[in-house]
C-alpha positions in Angstrom: -8.7 -11.0 25.7 -5.6 -10.5 27.8 -2.7 -11.5 25.5 -2.4 -10.5 21.8 0.3 -10.1 19.2 1.0 -8.0 16.1 2.9 -8.7 12.9 3.7 -7.0 9.6 3.7 -9.0 6.4 4.3 -8.6 2.7 5.6 -5.4 1.2 6.5 -2.7 3.7 4.7 0.7 3.6 5.2 4.0 5.3 3.0 4.1 8.4 3.5 0.5 9.4 5.6 1.6 12.4 2.9 4.1 13.4 0.4 1.3 13.2 2.5 -1.0 15.4 2.8 1.8 17.9 -1.0 2.4 18.0 -1.7 -1.4 18.4 0.9 -1.7 21.2 -0.2 1.3 23.2 -3.9 0.6 22.5 -3.4 -2.9 23.9 -1.6 -1.6 27.0 -4.3 1.0 27.6 -6.8 -1.8 27.6 -4.6 -3.8 30.0 -3.6 -6.5 27.6 -0.2 -8.1 27.2 1.2 -7.4 23.7 3.8 -9.3 21.7 5.6 -8.4 18.5 6.2 -11.1 15.9 9.2 -10.4 13.7 9.4 -11.1 9.9 5.7 -11.8 9.4 4.5 -15.3 9.0 8.1 -16.6 8.6 8.9 -15.2 12.1 5.7 -16.7 13.5 6.7 -20.2 12.3 10.2 -19.8 13.7 9.0 -18.3 17.1 10.5 -14.9 16.7 8.1 -13.4 19.3 9.0 -10.9 22.0 6.9 -9.0 24.5 6.5 -5.3 23.9 5.8 -2.3 26.1 5.3 1.4 25.6 9.0 2.0 25.3 9.3 -0.6 22.6 7.5 1.7 20.2 9.0 5.0 21.3 10.3 7.3 18.6 9.0 5.2 15.7 5.9 7.1 14.5 7.9 9.1 12.0 10.0 6.2 10.7 9.3 4.4 7.4 9.6 0.6 7.1 8.7 -1.6 10.0 10.6 -2.3 13.3 9.1 -5.8 13.3 10.6 -6.5 9.8 8.6 -8.2 7.1 8.9 -11.2 4.8 7.0 -13.3 2.3 6.7 -16.9 3.5 6.3 -19.7 1.1 6.5 -22.1 4.0 3.3 -20.6 5.6 1.4 -21.8 2.5 2.4 -25.5 3.2 0.5 -27.7 5.6 3.6 -28.2 7.7 4.5 -24.5 7.9 0.9 -23.5 8.7 0.6 -26.0 11.5 3.9 -24.8 12.9 2.4 -21.3 13.0 -0.7 -22.5 14.8 1.4 -24.4 17.3 3.6 -21.3 18.0 0.6 -19.2 18.7 -0.7 -21.8 21.1 2.8 -22.2 22.8 2.9 -18.4 23.5 -0.8 -18.4 24.5 -1.6 -15.7 22.0 -5.4 -15.1 22.1 -5.6 -12.6 19.3 -3.4 -11.6 16.3 -3.3 -8.3 14.5 -2.0 -8.6 10.9 -0.8 -5.5 9.1 -0.3 -5.9 5.4 -1.8 -6.1 1.9 -4.1 -8.5 0.2 -1.9 -11.5 0.5 -1.1 -10.9 4.1 -4.8 -10.6 5.0 -5.6 -13.8 3.1 -3.1 -15.4 5.4 -4.9 -13.9 8.3 -8.2 -15.3 6.9 -6.6 -18.8 6.7 -5.7 -18.5 10.4 -9.2 -17.4 11.2 -10.6 -20.4 9.5 -8.4 -22.6 11.7 -9.8 -21.0 14.8 -7.3 -18.1 15.5 -8.9 -14.8 16.5 -7.4 -12.3 14.0 -7.7 -8.6 13.1 -6.7 -7.3 9.6 -5.3 -3.8 9.0 -4.6 -2.5 5.5 -0.9 -1.7 5.3 0.1 -1.3 1.7 0.9 1.6 -0.7 -1.2 0.1 -3.5 -4.6 1.2 -2.2 -6.1 -2.0 -3.6 -8.2 -3.2 -0.7 -11.9 -2.4 -1.3 -13.0 -2.4 2.3 -11.3 0.9 3.0 -11.1 4.2 1.1 -7.4 4.4 1.8 -4.7 2.1 2.9 -1.8 2.9 5.2 1.1 4.1 3.2 -0.8 5.1 0.0 -0.7 8.9 0.7 3.0 8.8 1.4 3.7 6.9 -1.7 1.8 9.4 -3.8 3.7 12.3 -2.2 7.0 10.6 -2.9 6.0 10.1 -6.5 5.0 13.8 -6.8 8.4 14.9 -5.6 10.1 12.8 -8.2 7.7 13.9 -10.9 8.5 17.6 -10.2 12.2 16.9 -10.5 11.7 14.9 -13.7 9.6 17.6 -15.2 12.5 20.1 -14.8 14.8 18.0 -16.9 12.1 17.0 -19.4 11.4 20.7 -20.1 15.2 21.4 -20.4 15.5 18.8 -23.1 12.1 19.1 -24.8 11.4 15.4 -24.2 8.5 13.1 -23.2 9.1 11.1 -20.1 7.2 8.0 -19.0 7.2 7.8 -15.2 6.3 4.3 -14.0 4.7 4.2 -10.5 3.9 1.2 -8.3 0.4 -0.1 -7.3 0.4 -3.6 -8.7 -3.0 -4.0 -10.6 -4.5 -0.8 -9.1 -4.1 2.6 -10.8 -4.8 4.8 -7.8 -1.2 5.9 -7.2 -0.9 6.7 -10.9 -4.2 8.7 -10.9 -3.4 10.9 -7.9 0.2 11.3 -9.1 -1.0 12.5 -12.5 -3.5 14.8 -11.0 -1.1 16.3 -8.5 1.8 16.4 -10.8 0.0 17.9 -13.8 0.8 15.0 -16.1 -0.4 15.1 -19.7 -1.4 11.5 -19.8 -2.1 8.8 -17.2 -2.2 5.0 -18.0 -3.8 2.6 -15.5 -4.5 -1.2 -15.6 -8.3 -0.7 -15.2 -8.5 1.1 -18.6 -6.9 -0.5 -21.8 -4.1 1.7 -23.2 -4.4 3.0 -26.8 -1.0 3.7 -28.3 -2.6 5.6 -31.2 -4.5 7.9 -28.9 -1.4 8.5 -26.8 0.6 9.5 -29.9 -2.2 11.7 -31.2 -2.5 13.5 -27.9 1.3 14.1 -27.7 1.4 15.5 -31.3 -1.6 17.7 -30.6 0.1 19.0 -27.4 3.3 19.7 -29.4 1.3 21.6 -32.0 -0.2 23.8 -29.3 3.4 24.7 -28.3 4.1 22.3 -25.5 7.6 20.9 -26.0 7.7 18.4 -23.2 5.2 15.9 -21.6 4.9 13.7 -18.6 3.1 10.3 -18.9 2.3 8.6 -15.6 2.1 4.8 -16.1 1.0 2.3 -13.5 3.2 -0.8 -13.2 0.2 -3.0 -13.9 -0.4 -1.6 -17.4 0.2 -4.4 -19.9 2.6 -2.7 -22.3 6.2 -2.4 -20.9 7.4 1.2 -20.3 10.4 1.0 -22.6 8.3 -0.6 -25.4 5.9 2.3 -25.1 8.7 4.8 -25.2 10.1 3.2 -28.4 6.6 3.2 -30.0 6.1 6.9 -29.2 9.5 7.8 -30.7 9.0 5.7 -33.8 5.5 7.0 -34.5 5.9 10.7 -33.5 9.6 11.5 -33.8 9.5 12.7 -30.2 12.3 11.8 -27.8 10.9 9.6 -25.0 12.6 8.4 -21.9 11.6 6.1 -19.1 11.9 6.6 -15.3 10.8 3.7 -13.1 10.4 5.0 -9.5 10.3 1.6 -7.9 10.9 1.0 -4.2 11.6 4.7 -3.3 7.8 4.8 -3.1 7.8 2.4 -0.2 10.2 4.3 2.0 10.3 7.6 3.8 8.6 9.2 6.7 4.8 8.8 6.6 2.7 11.8 5.9 0.3 13.3 8.5 -2.6 11.6 6.8 -0.9 8.2 7.0 0.0 8.7 10.6 -3.5 9.6 11.5 -4.9 6.6 9.6 -2.4 4.4 11.4 -3.3 5.7 14.8 -7.1 5.3 14.2 -7.0 1.8 12.7 -4.3 0.4 15.0 -6.1 1.6 18.2 -9.4 0.3 16.9 -7.9 -3.2 16.3 -6.7 -3.4 19.9 -10.1 -2.0 21.2 -12.1 -4.6 19.3 -9.9 -7.5 20.4 -10.3 -6.4 24.0 -14.1 -6.6 23.5 -13.6 -10.1 22.1 -14.6 -9.0 18.6 -12.4 -10.6 16.0 -12.0 -11.9 12.4 -12.6 -8.4 11.2 -10.9 -6.1 8.7 -10.6 -2.5 9.9 -10.6 0.4 7.5 -11.9 3.9 6.9 -14.9 5.3 5.0 -14.9 9.1 4.8 -13.9 10.3 8.3 -15.2 7.2 10.1 -13.4 4.0 11.1 -15.3 0.9 10.0 -14.9 -2.8 10.3 -16.2 -5.7 8.3 -16.1 -9.5 8.5 -12.7 -10.4 7.2 -13.9 -12.9 4.5 -16.5 -10.4 3.2 -14.0 -7.6 3.2 -11.5 -9.5 1.1 -14.2 -10.5 -1.3 -15.1 -6.8 -2.0 -14.2 -5.5 -5.5 -12.1 -2.4 -5.6 -13.0 0.6 -7.8 -10.2 2.9 -9.0 -10.5 6.6 -8.5 -11.8 7.0 -12.1 -13.6 10.4 -11.4 -10.2 11.8 -10.5 -8.7 10.1 -13.6 -11.1 12.0 -15.8 -10.3 15.3 -14.0 -6.6 14.7 -14.5 -7.3 14.3 -18.3 -9.3 17.5 -18.4 -6.8 19.6 -16.6 -3.9 18.3 -18.7 -5.0 20.0 -21.8 
C-alpha cells in the first residue's frame, strides 16, 4: 500500500493521540502517504480528510483526547451514509484505513471490510472490554485516574465515618472497578459479571464496623444493575450507616496517558502501519503478555471477554 488513513471513533481514551502519532510516523517510515480523518465516521462521510506528516503529530504523545476529534455517527449506520463513506474513501484513493476505537467503532470497521475496504482495528477504549487484547489503550490511565480520586474520597470518608460508593466507568466490563478496588484498598467491589447481593454487602459493612473500621469504600462498576443512589439508600436503611455516592464519570477519559498506555499505543499503532504496508489487512491488533498479536477482525470481535476475576478475589481477600 502507498496511501492510508487513520481515524478515531466512539468514546475518547487517553493514548489515542499517541496511537495516531505511531500510525502516522510508522506509515511515513514505510514510505506511505498518510491522511487523518476528523470526527470519526461522521467526518469520513463529510470528507473531513487531510494529509498528515511527521510535524502533524509533534508534541501530542502526552496529550489526552484526540487531535482528530471523535463522534458517534448514526448516519454511518444508514445505507446512504455508509455508501457516502465508501465513495469518500474512493475519491481520496485511500487504500487502507486504521480505525482506533472500542467495540462499536471496530464493528463499523468490520462493516467496511465486508464492503471491500482494507482496514486495521486498534483497541482505543478505557473499558478494556475487547477480548482479543489483554489491555486496551486508555485503560491503565483510567484506572490511575480513578485511584487518585479514590484516595481523596477515602480521606473525607474517614473524617466523617461514612461509607462511600464510588461509581467507575467500564460499560458492561468490571475491569476498571476490579483494579481500582485492588489498588485503592476498597472494602467491596461490585461488577456486572457477578450478581450483587445487597444482604451480603450490608453484612460485610456491619462486620467491618464491629472490627473497628468506621469508614468504607465500595467500588461499583457503572454496568451493575442496581443504581448507585438506590444502593446507598438501601445500605443506610438496613445498617444505619451513612452512605454517600460519588460518580467519577468522564474524568476517567481525560488526562495525560500513563507510560504503559503510551507504550501500548506506540507498539500497536506502528504494527498497524507495518501490516498495511505488507498488504495485510482486516486485522485487529492487540497485545498478549509482552507480545503484539493480530487476529482476523471478525474473529477478534466474536471473542468473549473474561473479567479479571482472579484479581477480584484478591481484592476481596485483602480488604478484610
